[in-house]
C-alpha positions in Angstrom: -124.4 162.3 -88.3 -125.3 161.6 -91.9 -122.3 160.7 -94.1 -122.1 160.6 -97.9 -119.2 158.5 -99.1 -117.9 159.4 -102.6 -115.6 156.7 -104.0 -115.9 153.0 -103.1 -112.5 151.6 -104.1 -110.0 150.1 -101.6 -110.1 153.1 -99.3 -113.8 153.6 -99.4 -114.5 150.0 -98.6 -111.9 150.0 -95.8 -113.6 153.1 -94.4 -117.0 151.5 -94.4 -115.7 148.4 -92.6 -113.7 150.3 -90.0 -116.6 152.7 -89.2 -118.6 149.7 -88.1 -115.9 148.8 -85.6 -115.5 152.4 -84.3 -119.1 153.3 -83.5 -118.6 153.0 -79.8 -116.0 155.8 -79.9 -118.5 158.2 -81.4 -121.2 157.2 -78.8 -119.0 158.9 -76.2 -119.9 162.2 -77.9 -123.6 161.1 -78.3 -123.0 160.9 -82.0 -124.3 158.1 -84.3 -122.4 158.2 -87.6 -124.5 156.7 -90.4 -123.3 156.3 -94.0 -126.6 157.1 -95.8 -125.2 157.3 -99.3 -122.4 155.8 -101.3 -121.4 156.9 -104.8 -119.1 154.9 -107.2 -118.6 155.0 -111.0 -121.8 153.1 -111.6 -124.1 155.3 -109.6 -125.2 155.5 -106.0 -126.9 153.6 -103.2 -128.9 155.7 -100.8 -130.7 154.5 -97.6 -131.8 157.3 -95.3 -131.6 154.9 -92.3 -128.1 154.0 -93.2 -126.6 151.5 -95.5 -125.6 148.0 -94.4 -121.9 147.6 -94.7 -121.9 143.9 -95.4 -124.6 144.3 -98.1 -122.8 147.1 -99.8 -119.5 145.3 -99.8 -121.1 142.2 -101.2 -123.0 144.1 -103.9 -119.8 145.9 -105.0 -117.9 142.6 -105.2 -120.6 140.6 -107.0 -122.1 143.3 -109.3 -119.4 145.9 -109.7 -121.3 148.9 -108.4 -123.4 149.8 -105.3 -125.9 151.2 -107.8 -126.9 147.6 -108.5 -128.2 147.2 -105.0 -131.8 146.0 -104.9 -132.4 148.3 -102.0 -131.7 152.0 -102.6 -129.7 151.5 -105.8 -129.6 154.4 -108.3 -127.7 153.5 -111.5 -126.1 156.5 -113.2 -126.6 158.9 -110.3 -123.8 161.4 -109.9 -122.2 162.5 -106.6 -123.7 166.0 -106.9 -127.2 164.5 -107.4 -126.7 162.2 -104.4 -125.8 165.2 -102.3 -129.1 166.9 -103.1 -131.0 163.8 -101.9 -128.8 162.9 -98.9 -128.1 166.4 -97.5 -125.1 165.0 -95.6 -123.6 166.4 -92.4 -120.2 165.1 -93.6 -119.1 164.3 -97.1 -116.1 161.9 -97.5 -114.2 162.3 -100.7 -112.4 159.0 -101.4 -112.0 158.9 -105.2 -108.6 158.3 -106.7 -106.2 161.2 -106.9 -106.2 162.8 -110.4 -103.1 163.7 -112.4 -102.7 167.2 -113.9 -105.4 169.0 -111.9 -107.9 168.7 -109.1 -110.3 166.6 -111.2 -113.9 165.8 -110.1 -112.9 165.9 -106.4 -112.7 169.7 -106.4 -116.2 169.9 -107.7 -117.4 167.4 -105.2 -115.9 169.3 -102.3 -117.2 172.7 -103.3 -120.7 171.3 -103.9 -120.6 169.6 -100.5 -119.7 173.0 -98.9 -122.6 174.7 -100.8 -124.9 172.1 -99.3 -123.7 172.9 -95.8 -121.7 169.7 -95.4 -118.4 169.4 -93.6 -115.8 167.6 -95.8 -113.2 164.9 -95.1 -110.9 164.0 -98.0 -108.4 161.3 -98.8 -108.0 162.7 -102.3 -104.8 164.7 -102.6 -105.2 166.7 -105.8 -107.5 169.5 -104.6 -105.2 170.3 -101.7 -102.1 170.3 -104.0 -103.7 172.5 -106.7 -106.5 174.6 -105.2 -105.8 174.7 -101.4 -106.3 178.4 -100.9 -109.6 178.6 -102.7 -110.9 175.5 -100.9 -110.0 176.9 -97.5 -111.7 180.2 -98.4 -114.8 178.4 -99.5 -115.0 176.4 -96.3 -114.4 179.5 -94.2 -117.1 181.6 -95.9 -119.6 178.9 -95.2 -118.5 178.1 -91.7 -117.8 174.5 -92.6 -114.8 172.3 -91.7 -112.5 170.7 -94.3 -110.1 168.0 -93.1 -107.6 166.1 -95.1 -105.3 164.2 -92.8 -105.6 161.1 -95.0 -103.8 162.8 -97.9 -100.4 162.5 -96.2 -99.0 159.5 -94.4 -102.2 157.5 -94.1 -102.2 156.2 -90.6 -99.1 158.3 -89.6 -100.5 161.5 -88.1 -98.3 163.9 -90.1 -100.7 166.8 -90.6 -102.2 166.5 -87.1 -98.7 166.6 -85.6 -97.9 169.6 -87.9 -100.9 171.6 -86.7 -100.0 170.9 -83.1 -96.3 171.9 -83.6 -97.3 175.3 -85.2 -99.1 176.4 -82.0 -96.4 178.5 -80.4 -93.6 177.6 -82.8 -92.7 178.0 -86.5 -91.8 175.3 -89.1 -88.6 176.4 -90.8 -88.3 173.4 -93.1 -89.6 169.9 -93.7 -88.3 166.8 -95.5 -89.7 163.4 -95.8 -89.7 159.9 -97.3 -93.4 160.1 -98.2 -94.1 157.3 -100.7 -94.1 153.6 -99.5 -94.0 152.2 -103.1 -90.8 154.0 -104.2 -89.1 153.3 -100.8 -89.9 149.6 -101.2 -88.5 149.5 -104.7 -85.3 151.2 -103.6 -84.9 148.8 -100.7 -85.1 145.8 -103.1 -82.7 147.5 -105.5 -80.2 148.0 -102.7 -80.3 144.3 -102.3 -79.1 144.0 -105.9 -82.3 143.7 -107.9 -82.8 145.7 -111.1 -85.4 148.4 -111.2 -87.7 146.3 -113.4 -87.4 143.3 -111.1 -88.0 145.3 -108.0 -91.1 147.0 -109.6 -92.4 143.6 -110.6 -92.0 142.2 -107.1 -93.6 145.3 -105.6 -96.6 144.8 -107.9 -96.9 141.1 -107.1 -96.9 142.1 -103.4 -99.7 144.6 -104.0 -97.5 147.4 -102.9 -97.2 149.0 -106.4 -100.1 149.7 -108.7 -100.4 148.2 -112.1 -99.5 151.7 -113.4 -96.9 152.9 -110.9 -96.2 156.2 -112.6 -97.6 158.4 -109.8 -95.3 156.7 -107.3 -92.0 156.2 -109.2 -92.1 159.6 -111.0 -92.2 161.3 -107.6 -95.6 162.9 -108.3 -97.3 161.3 -105.3 -94.5 162.7 -103.1 -94.8 166.1 -104.8 -98.5 166.2 -103.9 -97.8 165.3 -100.3 -94.9 167.8 -99.8 -97.1 170.5 -101.4 -100.0 169.7 -99.0 -97.5 169.9 -96.1 -96.3 173.3 -97.3 -99.9 174.5 -97.7 -100.8 173.4 -94.2 -97.8 175.4 -93.0 -98.4 178.6 -94.9 -100.7 178.2 -97.9 -100.1 179.7 -101.3 -98.4 176.7 -103.0 -99.3 174.4 -105.9 -97.7 171.2 -107.0 -96.7 172.9 -110.3 -93.9 174.6 -108.3 -92.2 171.4 -107.3 -88.8 170.7 -108.8 -89.4 167.0 -109.6 -87.3 163.9 -110.4 -88.3 160.3 -109.9 -86.5 157.0 -109.2 -86.9 155.4 -112.7 -83.2 156.0 -113.7 -81.6 154.9 -110.4 -79.4 151.8 -110.8 -78.4 149.1 -108.4 -74.8 150.2 -109.1 -75.5 153.7 -107.8 -77.1 152.2 -104.7 -74.2 149.9 -104.1 -71.7 152.7 -104.5 -73.7 154.9 -102.0 -73.8 151.9 -99.5 -70.0 151.5 -99.8 -69.7 155.1 -98.6 -72.1 154.6 -95.7 -75.0 156.2 -97.5 -78.5 155.3 -98.8 -80.5 156.8 -101.6 -84.1 157.7 -100.9 -86.8 159.6 -102.7 -87.1 162.7 -100.6 -89.7 165.5 -100.6 -88.4 168.9 -99.3 -90.0 172.2 -98.2 -87.0 174.4 -97.7 -86.4 177.4 -95.5 -86.6 179.6 -98.6 -90.1 178.2 -99.4 -89.0 176.0 -102.3 -90.4 172.6 -103.0 -88.3 169.7 -104.3 -88.7 166.0 -104.8 -85.9 163.7 -106.0 -83.5 161.0 -105.1 -81.2 162.1 -102.2 -78.1 160.5 -100.7 -78.5 160.2 -96.9 -76.0 159.2 -94.3 -76.7 155.9 -92.5 -78.6 156.7 -89.4 -80.3 159.7 -90.8 -83.9 160.0 -89.6 -85.1 159.5 -93.2 -82.9 156.3 -93.6 -85.9 154.0 -93.4 -86.6 150.8 -95.4 -89.4 148.8 -96.9 -92.8 150.5 -96.8 -91.9 152.8 -94.0 -92.4 156.6 -94.2 -90.5 159.2 -92.3 -90.9 162.9 -91.9 -88.7 165.5 -90.2 -89.9 169.0 -89.2 -87.3 171.6 -88.4 -88.8 173.9 -85.8 -87.5 177.3 -84.7 -87.8 176.5 -81.0 -88.2 172.7 -80.7 -85.5 171.8 -83.2 -85.9 168.5 -85.1 -89.3 166.7 -84.7 -89.6 163.3 -86.5 -92.3 160.8 -87.3 -91.7 157.3 -88.6 -94.2 154.6 -89.4 -95.9 152.5 -92.0 -96.8 154.1 -95.3 -100.4 154.4 -96.4 -102.5 151.3 -97.0 -106.3 151.2 -97.3 -107.0 150.7 -93.7 -104.4 153.1 -92.5 -105.9 155.8 -94.8 -109.4 154.8 -93.6 -108.3 155.3 -90.0 -107.2 158.8 -90.8 -110.6 159.6 -92.3 -112.4 158.3 -89.2 -110.1 160.4 -87.0 -111.0 163.5 -89.0 -114.7 162.7 -88.7 -114.4 162.2 -85.0 -112.6 165.6 -84.7 -115.4 167.3 -86.7 -117.9 165.8 -84.3 -115.9 167.1 -81.3 -115.5 170.6 -82.9 -119.2 170.8 -83.8 -120.1 170.3 -80.1 -118.1 173.4 -78.9 
């Protein structure tokens, strides 16, 4: 199985490391996954026999781009150019999620499908803006597109959702879907100001230098839109009624606590098909009343009732694990 990796940031590097550890799992299917190309902002590295993970990681750390590799380096090469050379069986889209549209990731995915490649994506934007057209493109070419890593990281939210919808119907969904905002609210509930909580989260590496996507609720909006699309399609993130946590105060959190409540940033897909993201007051003991970097999701099913998932929010290795699970499933499905 020939793999092209587009994006070599934290998630891409974690994926390359984790794949080395998971090779034995693929051998049970008589499949040998090989990353034969990596693309980053500086260009590409292509080795038809497969790249050496340790060498690529060292080159990236020391020189800033895999394109600087003495072996197989192609400075300035684009992802689309790399596809033409590599002809991958699976393309992994691991570039950062864009704001305000699908960004280059949509082009990468559509081009990969044109080349006959299956696709695994950790990039949320195409599935929040262009879900229906992507799924049609994949279906028309008989290719598989998987995107489990876009919601929940290592928490199998979308895999669970697909299983639940066999023989049942999702009536609504709500979730605490962003680890950064939940961590900030946890610190604020302890009495810290928003600014202090954000600074501590950044020092811990939990919040980005620019935390806008997280604290504005946009990251949660992407995720709840992707959940809604997985349920029924037809949604875009532009529909989301959106409010972030920037204006929440420690006083509000303390007042809620005195009434036996917490305030969480919650994404909702309602029974009426509406999408909402914003701070919500929850009773203590609610399934979404989680703290620190935990995420929680509740599906309300017509027959099964409430089905809940709780676990650690996405980090690089959790997200990489979801990518590998998707690749493994593609290998399984391709054998049928």
